[in-house]
C-alpha positions as CSV (number, residue, x, y, z in Angstrom):
1,M,109.6,86.8,51.9
2,T,106.8,89.2,52.8
3,E,103.2,88.3,51.9
4,Q,101.3,90.8,49.8
5,I,98.4,92.4,51.7
6,K,95.1,91.2,50.2
7,V,92.6,93.8,49.2
8,V,88.9,93.4,50.1
9,A,86.3,95.6,48.5
10,I,83.2,96.1,50.7
11,L,80.0,97.2,49.1
12,E,77.2,98.1,51.6
13,D,74.6,100.9,51.5
14,D,74.2,101.0,55.3
15,P,77.0,103.2,56.7
16,L,77.0,101.5,60.1
17,V,77.3,98.0,58.6
18,L,79.9,99.3,56.0
19,R,82.1,100.7,58.8
20,A,81.7,97.6,61.0
21,V,82.7,95.2,58.2
22,E,85.6,97.6,57.2
23,R,86.9,97.5,60.8
24,M,86.7,93.6,60.9
25,V,88.6,93.4,57.6
26,L,91.3,95.9,58.7
27,F,91.7,94.2,62.2
28,H,92.5,90.9,60.5
29,G,95.3,92.3,58.4
30,Y,93.5,93.0,55.1
31,C,93.4,96.3,53.1
32,A,89.7,97.5,52.9
33,R,88.2,99.4,50.0
34,P,84.8,100.5,51.2
35,F,82.0,101.5,48.7
36,F,78.7,103.0,49.7
37,S,76.9,102.4,46.4
38,A,76.9,99.9,43.5
39,E,77.4,102.8,41.1
40,E,80.5,104.0,42.9
41,F,81.9,100.4,42.9
42,L,81.1,99.8,39.2
43,Q,82.9,103.0,38.3
44,A,86.0,101.8,40.0
45,V,86.0,98.1,39.5
46,A,87.8,97.9,36.2
47,T,90.9,99.7,37.6
48,L,90.8,98.2,41.1
49,Q,93.3,95.6,42.2
50,V,90.9,93.6,44.5
51,D,91.2,90.1,45.8
52,C,87.7,89.7,47.1
53,L,84.3,91.5,47.1
54,V,82.1,91.5,50.2
55,T,78.7,92.9,49.2
56,D,75.2,93.2,50.5
57,I,72.6,91.5,48.3
58,H,70.1,94.4,48.7
59,L,71.8,97.7,47.6
60,G,69.0,100.2,47.2
61,D,68.2,100.1,43.5
62,Y,70.7,97.3,42.8
63,C,70.7,93.6,43.6
64,G,74.1,92.2,44.5
65,I,73.5,89.1,42.3
66,D,72.8,91.4,39.3
67,L,76.0,93.2,40.1
68,V,78.0,90.0,39.8
69,H,76.3,89.2,36.5
70,L,77.2,92.7,35.2
71,M,80.8,92.3,36.4
72,L,81.1,89.0,34.6
73,S,79.3,89.8,31.3
74,A,79.6,93.5,30.6
75,L,82.9,94.4,32.4
76,D,84.7,91.0,32.1
77,V,85.7,91.2,35.7
78,E,85.8,88.1,37.9
79,I,86.3,88.6,41.6
80,P,85.5,86.1,44.4
81,V,82.3,87.3,46.0
82,I,80.9,87.0,49.6
83,F,77.3,88.0,50.0
84,M,75.7,89.5,53.1
85,T,72.0,89.8,53.6
86,G,69.4,90.4,56.3
87,S,67.0,88.1,54.4
88,N,66.6,84.4,54.9
89,D,65.3,83.9,51.4
90,E,66.1,80.4,49.9
91,L,65.7,81.7,46.4
92,L,68.3,84.4,46.9
93,R,70.6,81.8,48.5
94,K,70.2,79.6,45.4
95,Q,70.8,82.5,43.0
96,A,74.0,83.5,45.0
97,A,75.3,79.9,44.7
98,E,74.6,79.9,41.0
99,V,76.8,83.0,40.5
100,G,79.6,81.2,42.4
101,C,79.7,83.1,45.7
102,V,82.3,82.0,48.2
103,A,79.9,82.5,51.1
104,Y,76.3,83.6,51.9
105,L,76.2,85.3,55.3
106,Q,73.0,86.2,57.0
107,K,73.2,89.4,59.1
108,P,74.0,89.6,61.9
109,F,77.0,87.2,61.5
110,Q,80.0,86.5,63.6
111,A,83.3,88.1,62.5
112,E,84.9,84.7,62.3
113,L,82.5,83.6,59.6
114,L,83.4,86.6,57.5
115,I,87.1,86.2,58.0
116,A,87.0,82.5,57.2
117,A,85.1,83.3,53.9
118,I,87.6,86.0,53.0
119,E,90.5,83.5,53.7
120,R,88.8,81.0,51.3
121,A,88.3,83.7,48.7
122,T,91.8,85.1,48.8
123,G,93.7,81.9,49.5
124,R,95.2,83.5,52.6
125,K,95.2,81.6,55.9
126,I,95.7,83.7,59.0
127,D,97.8,82.0,61.7
128,P,95.9,82.1,65.0
129,A,97.6,84.3,67.7
């Protein structure tokens, strides 16, 4: 029986980071759905078949934590979330935990940490080569 490929949405407003995370996700056998803005993601989220969201906390005019609140309350969409941030802010870490994030990764992070978090979020375990 063939395992269905898991879909990971990636929301990041820095094009270089977005592309790097997208490559990591693809390399490890996931389908990547990149988004450059919170608005673009919010327009698509209701119709997306996504197993996990990897998002920056600071998205220009948007906060990733507020985005999760909006998905849950206004859009009634619940997706496991992994936060990325360049900030070592304990309050943000606490707020991320309160919205139920799977992981809180401080940039720069190792690919293995991201993939392990995606595995937890999607319930998929990749066999080591």
